[in-house]
C-alpha positions in Angstrom: 31.0 -10.3 -29.6 32.5 -6.6 -29.2 29.4 -5.0 -30.4 26.2 -6.2 -29.6 23.0 -4.4 -31.6 19.8 -5.2 -29.5 16.0 -4.2 -30.8 13.1 -4.2 -28.8 9.5 -4.3 -29.7 7.4 -3.0 -26.9 9.3 -0.9 -24.1 7.2 -0.9 -20.9 8.5 -2.3 -17.2 10.1 -5.5 -18.2 11.6 -4.3 -21.7 12.5 -0.9 -20.3 14.3 -2.2 -17.4 16.8 -5.3 -19.4 17.8 -1.8 -21.8 18.6 0.0 -18.7 20.4 -3.3 -17.2 22.4 -3.6 -20.4 23.6 -0.1 -20.6 25.3 -0.3 -17.4 27.5 -3.2 -18.8 30.8 -2.5 -20.4 30.1 -4.2 -23.3 28.6 -1.9 -25.7 25.0 -2.5 -26.8 23.6 -0.2 -29.4 19.7 -0.4 -28.5 17.1 0.2 -31.2 13.4 0.8 -30.2 10.5 0.2 -32.9 7.5 2.8 -32.3 4.3 0.8 -33.6 2.7 4.5 -34.0 4.1 5.3 -37.1 2.0 8.5 -37.2 2.9 9.8 -33.8 5.4 10.0 -31.4 5.7 8.0 -28.6 6.5 9.8 -25.3 8.1 6.4 -23.5 10.4 6.0 -26.6 11.5 9.8 -26.2 12.0 9.5 -22.7 14.3 6.5 -23.0 15.8 8.3 -26.0 16.5 11.3 -23.5 17.8 9.2 -20.5 20.6 7.4 -23.3 19.0 4.0 -22.7 18.0 3.7 -26.2 20.1 4.9 -29.4 17.6 5.0 -32.2 13.8 4.7 -32.4 12.5 3.7 -36.1 9.3 2.8 -37.2 10.4 0.6 -40.2 11.1 -2.9 -38.5 12.8 -4.3 -42.0 15.2 -1.2 -41.3 15.5 -1.4 -37.9 16.0 -4.7 -37.0 18.0 -6.1 -40.2 21.1 -6.2 -38.3 20.1 -7.0 -34.7 22.3 -10.0 -33.0 19.2 -10.3 -30.7 15.8 -9.3 -30.5 13.7 -8.4 -27.2 9.5 -9.2 -27.9 7.9 -7.2 -25.1 4.5 -6.7 -25.7 1.7 -8.4 -24.9 2.0 -12.3 -25.9 -0.7 -12.6 -28.4 0.9 -9.5 -30.3 4.8 -10.7 -29.9 3.4 -14.0 -32.3 2.2 -11.5 -34.7 5.1 -9.6 -35.3 7.2 -12.9 -35.9 5.8 -12.8 -39.1 7.3 -9.6 -40.0 11.0 -10.4 -38.5 11.0 -14.2 -40.4 12.4 -12.5 -43.7 14.4 -10.0 -42.2 16.7 -11.1 -39.5 20.3 -12.3 -40.1 21.0 -15.7 -39.9 23.0 -15.7 -36.6 20.2 -13.3 -35.0 18.5 -14.8 -31.7 14.9 -13.4 -31.3 13.7 -13.6 -27.5 10.1 -12.8 -25.3 9.9 -11.8 -22.3 6.2 -13.0 -21.9 5.2 -15.9 -18.8 3.6 -18.2 -21.4 5.9 -20.1 -23.8 3.8 -22.8 -25.3 2.3 -20.6 -28.0 4.9 -18.5 -29.1 6.9 -21.9 -29.6 4.5 -23.3 -31.2 4.4 -20.2 -33.6 8.0 -20.5 -34.1 7.9 -24.0 -35.1 5.0 -23.3 -37.5 7.2 -20.3 -39.0 10.3 -22.1 -39.1 12.1 -19.9 -37.0 13.0 -21.9 -34.6 17.2 -21.8 -35.5 16.6 -18.4 -34.3 14.5 -18.6 -31.2 15.3 -18.8 -27.1 11.9 -18.3 -25.5 12.7 -15.9 -22.3 10.8 -15.4 -19.1 12.4 -12.8 -16.5 10.2 -13.6 -13.1 9.9 -10.0 -12.2 7.9 -7.1 -12.5 5.6 -5.0 -10.7 1.7 -4.2 -10.4 3.0 -0.9 -11.7 3.7 -0.5 -15.6 5.5 1.4 -18.4 9.2 2.5 -19.1 8.5 5.1 -16.4 8.6 2.8 -13.6 11.4 0.6 -14.8 15.3 0.4 -13.3 18.2 -1.5 -14.2 18.0 -3.8 -11.1 14.5 -5.1 -11.4 15.8 -8.3 -12.3 19.0 -8.5 -9.7 18.5 -11.8 -8.0 15.2 -12.6 -10.1 15.1 -16.2 -11.7 15.1 -15.8 -15.5 13.8 -18.8 -17.3 15.2 -19.9 -20.7 13.2 -22.0 -22.8 15.3 -23.3 -26.2 14.2 -25.1 -28.8 15.7 -28.1 -30.4 17.3 -26.2 -32.6 19.1 -23.9 -30.6 22.8 -24.3 -30.6 25.3 -24.5 -27.7 27.0 -20.9 -28.6 23.4 -19.5 -28.9 22.2 -20.5 -25.2 25.9 -19.7 -23.8 25.7 -16.2 -25.4 22.2 -15.6 -24.0 22.4 -17.3 -20.6 26.0 -14.9 -20.0 23.8 -11.9 -20.9 21.2 -12.6 -18.5 23.8 -13.5 -15.8 25.4 -10.0 -16.8 22.2 -8.4 -16.1 21.9 -9.8 -12.7 19.3 -12.2 -13.1 19.3 -16.1 -12.2 19.3 -17.9 -15.4 17.4 -21.1 -15.6 16.8 -23.3 -18.3 13.5 -25.3 -18.5 11.4 -27.0 -21.6 8.2 -24.9 -22.5 5.4 -26.9 -21.1 7.4 -27.3 -17.8 7.2 -23.7 -17.6 3.6 -23.4 -18.8 2.7 -25.8 -15.7 4.4 -24.2 -13.1 3.8 -20.4 -14.3 0.2 -21.3 -13.9 0.1 -22.8 -10.3 2.2 -20.4 -9.1 1.7 -17.1 -10.7 -1.8 -17.0 -13.3 -4.2 -19.2 -10.9 -3.0 -16.6 -8.2 -3.9 -13.8 -10.0 -7.0 -15.0 -11.4 -7.8 -15.3 -7.5 -6.8 -12.2 -6.5 -8.9 -10.7 -9.1 -11.8 -12.7 -8.2 -11.3 -11.7 -4.4 -11.5 -7.7 -5.0 -14.8 -8.6 -7.3 -15.9 -10.4 -4.3 -15.6 -7.6 -2.3 -16.7 -5.0 -4.8 -20.3 -7.1 -5.6 -20.8 -7.8 -1.8 -20.2 -4.1 -0.6 -23.2 -1.7 0.3 -24.2 1.5 -0.8 -21.5 2.9 2.1 -18.5 0.9 1.2 -18.0 -0.3 4.9 -16.2 -3.6 3.3 -13.6 -0.9 0.9 -13.4 1.2 3.6 -11.9 -2.0 5.8 -10.2 -3.7 3.5 -6.7 -3.0 4.0 -4.0 -5.2 5.7 -3.8 -8.2 4.7 -6.5 -8.0 2.4 -5.1 -5.6 0.7 -2.0 -7.4 0.6 -2.8 -10.7 -0.5 -5.2 -9.1 -3.3 -2.0 -6.4 -4.5 -1.4 -8.3 -8.1 -4.8 -8.0 -9.3 -3.6 -4.1 -10.0 -1.6 -5.4 -12.4 -2.4 -4.7 -16.6 -5.7 -6.1 -17.8 -4.7 -6.4 -21.2 -1.7 -8.6 -20.4 -3.2 -11.0 -18.2 -6.2 -11.2 -20.6 -3.5 -12.1 -23.1 -2.0 -14.7 -20.5 -5.1 -16.4 -19.8 -6.1 -16.8 -23.3 -2.7 -18.5 -24.8 -2.2 -20.6 -21.1 -5.7 -21.9 -20.7 -5.1 -25.4 -20.5 -2.1 -25.7 -17.9 -4.6 -22.7 -16.1 -7.8 -24.9 -16.3 -5.4 -28.0 -14.9 -4.4 -26.1 -11.8 -7.8 -23.9 -11.2 -9.5 -27.2 -11.3 -7.4 -28.4 -8.5 -7.6 -25.2 -6.7 -11.8 -25.3 -6.8 -11.8 -28.7 -5.4 -9.6 -27.3 -2.7 -12.0 -24.9 -2.1 -15.1 -27.5 -2.2 -13.2 -29.4 0.5 -13.3 -26.6 3.1 -16.2 -25.8 2.6 -17.4 -29.0 3.1 -15.0 -28.7 6.4 -17.2 -25.7 7.7 -20.5 -27.6 7.0 -19.2 -30.0 8.9 -17.2 -28.3 11.3 -14.5 -31.1 10.8 -11.8 -29.2 13.2 -9.2 -31.8 12.4 -9.3 -30.9 8.7 -8.9 -27.4 8.9 -6.1 -27.0 11.4 -4.2 -29.6 9.7 -4.9 -27.1 6.4 -4.0 -24.3 8.1 -0.8 -25.8 9.2 0.3 -27.1 6.2 -0.1 -24.1 4.5 1.9 -22.2 6.9 4.7 -24.6 7.4 4.8 -24.9 3.5 4.9 -21.0 3.1 7.7 -20.3 6.0 10.0 -22.8 4.3 9.7 -21.0 0.7 13.2 -19.3 -0.4 13.1 -15.6 0.3 16.6 -15.0 -1.1 15.4 -14.0 -5.0 12.6 -13.1 -6.9 9.8 -15.2 -7.8 7.1 -14.8 -10.2 5.4 -12.5 -7.7 6.9 -9.6 -7.4 8.1 -9.3 -3.5 7.5 -5.9 -2.0 10.2 -4.3 0.9 7.9 -2.9 3.4 8.8 -2.1 7.1 6.4 -0.9 9.7 6.6 1.6 12.3 5.2 2.9 15.5 4.6 6.8 15.5 3.0 8.6 17.7 -0.6 10.2 16.9 0.9 14.0 16.5 1.3 16.9 13.6 4.2 16.2 11.4 4.8 13.0 12.5 4.7 11.5 9.4 6.6 14.1 7.8 9.3 14.1 10.2 9.8 10.0 8.9 9.9 11.2 5.2 12.4 13.8 5.8 14.5 11.9 7.3 14.9 9.2 4.7 14.7 11.8 2.0 17.5 13.7 3.5 19.4 10.3 3.5 18.4 9.7 -0.2 16.6 6.7 0.5 13.5 6.7 -1.8 9.7 5.7 -0.8 7.2 3.9 -3.0 4.4 4.6 -0.8 3.5 5.7 2.9 0.6 6.1 4.9 -1.2 4.8 7.9 -2.5 1.0 8.8 -6.2 1.6 10.2 -6.6 -2.1 10.0 -4.0 -3.7 11.8 -5.4 -7.2 12.4 -2.2 -8.7 10.5 0.5 -6.1 10.9 2.4 -4.7 13.5 3.0 -1.1 13.3 1.1 2.2 12.8 3.1 3.3 10.0 3.6 1.5 6.6 6.6 2.5 4.7 7.4 0.4 1.3 10.3 0.9 -0.7 11.1 0.3 -4.5 14.6 -1.9 -3.7 15.6 -3.9 -0.8 18.9 -2.1 -0.2 16.5 1.2 0.7 14.3 -1.0 3.4 17.4 -2.0 5.1 19.2 1.3 5.4 16.2 2.6 6.3 15.8 0.0 9.2 19.1 0.9 10.6 18.5 4.6 9.9 15.2 4.5 11.9 16.4 2.3 15.3 19.4 4.9 15.3 16.4 7.7 15.9 15.0 5.2 18.3 12.2 4.5 16.4 10.4 0.7 17.0 10.2 -1.0 13.6 8.6 -4.1 12.8 10.0 -5.9 9.4 8.0 -7.7 7.6 
């Protein structure tokens, strides 16, 4: 296809990033976004229109998507399924409908019930951020991130080849999986960890006293391992409700492992404790870091600075004057698990690498993550 018409329902972090990436390509992509607020303007879509990321905003699904070659469903999982009913009778026969949800079983079941399997390929870009919304999207969000494709038994080779190539064109790494296998994997490496992170944060919140000393000291390692608890509440409510079977399976296994830890503590089982920590450390150190997984990687450096007025401002000025964007910067008061006084977080890995080289040039002591 020389000219491709792309529709988006839902236009937040992922939808916005996919659209931005498409607009960087040489092929002519006409991008249409649906505004479900029929009686008022959508500020995110208006911004995307001003940025020339989308070409048209429409409040009428029938008119907006009847000529689309591919439609991205980027709303929460349960909402995406509701839109299928509206799309069923208006799309052209060659249109590919895809989604970006991290649960595939439910939408595949809905597709089968609606007899839309010839038009559907499930999609899951394994990238994201604790920050949501179009305003946090960028064209390189999906770069070198795995992008799972879950075709149906009626998906043609031409359809799959087209979508596979589109994913490669936007810089992601396409991987084809069965929907059930996908849901089991994501439950274990993403959904259960989110539940654990949220539970840990609530444990600290509920255990703290009126002086909030736990919150004061909950930095360093604790804040790092619970970072994902800041994600969208609606999205994770939807994920838990639509992937219950797989989540329950792996959550039960995790609870069993916690019980084993508790029993090891009760019996002062030195061998069990050592082996458990050693096994986890060895396995984690062998997890590949050359591509994005489901839990978005953070790009951080830690810097030793002298405690004097203007120390942070000096570093910020050095980085800004070299066009390096800082996502977050601050002093670490709890450094039990990190070296360096100052923590700097970047949006992109290339910026963190550039910052390390630059700060070393100015003779700062750097501790890489």
